[in-house]
C-alpha angles and dihedrals in degrees: 000000000000116000129217090237095052093046091051090051090052093045094053090060094059107020124053105260089352093276139084094223123034101234090058090069092078089221094141091056095043095237138112114256125256117243109221120219102178146349137200130178107328097338134086130193127209127216091265091060097255114146124211137185100242124225095166098068092192086307094306113322098098097080091142092043134258120309094003106192095227092050092046091051091051090052093046094048092049094044091054088068096046138295104239137004108172086227136092120285130193092237090064088062090048092055093045091051091048093052092047091049091052102040113059098203095050118090098157131019138195120205121225134166107251143018090250090055090049095051094043090051094047091052092049090049092049091051092047093047096047097033088227131120111206124089130188120221132168135248109258096015113119121207101172130276100299115136093247092058103045089080132124125204119271123246092275134041093253100039125112119262126270125219112266094194136042110257096040109115116234088227089062094045091055090066093058119083120194125214133179117264113245091014108106092178090064089056093047090052091054092050092049092049093048104039113184093000105089114098096181150346113228120195142160100238086214110026109232104168100064088048116284112315118172121212116264117244109285096006098112092041089050090055090049092051094047093049092049091047094051099038093246128135122248112220121193112203099212096164087121103025098039111114088348105087096027135000087245093046127246091302090067092044090056099030097235119127120210125203093234132021129197118206136184143133102052094040089063095049089221097321125100106278137129139157145194125212147156144134116000093234089060099038090050087073090068116100134291090033093033141026100257102101123216129148142160134188094214098033109133092017106188096231094052092043091051092050092046095046092050091048092052090048091053096048090047092062117111112272098012097114094034090057096042095046094044094057094038096049091045089053093050093043091051090050091049091050090051092051092051095045091051091041091228119179092245140104129212124203124183143160114197108300099000125071147151135213110216120202090223135091126234102039133278124252103153144017095270091058094042090052090061090068118122099249093179091058090046089054090055090048092050092052093047091051091048091052088053093052101262117127114207132170107280094236136070089225100060135086130251115224130207119204135198086254092066107098125206088255090055091052093045090052091049091049091052092048090049092055092048092049094049093046089053099048097037097052 
């Protein structure tokens, strides 16, 4: 039998860091990664035969659980006719129509292959449509690894951005302005300092990459108002929240309509798929009808489209979200009650079926507060949970996801394991 350790040693010889995405390396929890061999429902199994209740869900897409039979059948049936054509297919239209029917701000949509591709394309479109170059993003919000997004704030609140990764040109970074999440005054100051230069504001309506941080009351509406006032586009990055917190995405949950929306994860049903969409007058600027160029050989791949369409059909059924959110919110509320009763130095944020336990007292409403979390203590908690058969994201700054495949028994077990782990590390 292969072992996780031996596979990781092999992988490091041929793959940078032994992984194909950095967070998988488990570096922040001081462990070697698990190599997964299979998954079903809400459980995953590693190559050593260990089974875990999974709260990662492939980082969000598996809202109907792993290896859902209806999704698998859709993939099998589609694959029997071919896996890729590089030409239009009818099912692409079906998925586009489904997305447009579910998301109120989207009138036209373009399929791509990843969330990064969707956000990069949306930013290019915003710049092309407005004929402006600057964008505003937020500390702690992640929009993929495009050059325009790997930017940290400058030394002052109104300075241009600085590259946050080698390989990002300073000339690109200078077109990215960074504001504070849940602080509308910081956004207003950037607009006032860059009058007529801001093409778009891009934001995760619920931050999910500094842990889960919901928007403060009025924050999203404030962004909408500022963008309208200054002639800039508002882009909601719903790669994580899209079809996860509400069938109409976070924008429907909060009643604020962006100009462009990026989507991913759930719309691929576990296969590589993403999209960006919005008003027809804006989307019409995308090639071949417009002059904003974007293309992709595998965009709209029939297998990914089939998996995504079936997933959206499942979550659109009556009662799906009511059932999922009821058990998820109950789980998070019970956990919050426990933390408060025991007066533990922790904070819990959640929105419907996604949540995050912060190893920090006093709540978390922005990146600065999230960054104060005790990551060493989180690493101990992660290891304790893993030893007890609970698989969490190997980072303090990631979300936990609950799927329709999690039963009440699964959640009760996880809650009990959580209490035991916390009691051990917080003694």
